N, C-alpha and C positions, 0 to 999 in steps of 0.2 A: 315342113317335112312331116310326114305321117308314116309311122312304122309300128309294127306289131313286135312286142317283146314279152317274154315270160317273166313274171314277177312272183317272188315267194311271199305269200300273204297267208297268215294263219297256218303255217306249216305246209301249205299246198301250193304247187306251182299253178299260176293263173295267167291267162292271156291278158296283157294290157294293151289297150288301143287308143290311148290318149295321144295328144300331140308330142312329137319329139322335139328335142332341143339340143344344141351343140354349143361348145365353147371354142372360140377361135383365138389364135395368137394375135394380139393387137398389132404386132409389127409385121409379120409375114402373111397373116390372114389364113394360115393353115389351121385345119380343124385339130384341136387337141384332144377332145373326147366328144362322144355323143351319148345321149340317154333318152329315156322315155319317162314322162309323167305317168303316174298310176291312173287308170280310168275307174269310174265307179263300178262297183260289183252289182 
């Protein structure tokens, strides 16, 4: 999954474009949450 999300870094909103990740419920397989890792500036 690849997504763009804004990240607050150094008091300013930056575009983050690193790989996304998600956490699934181990029983149902439903996605509980999704997030993005920060990309290099």
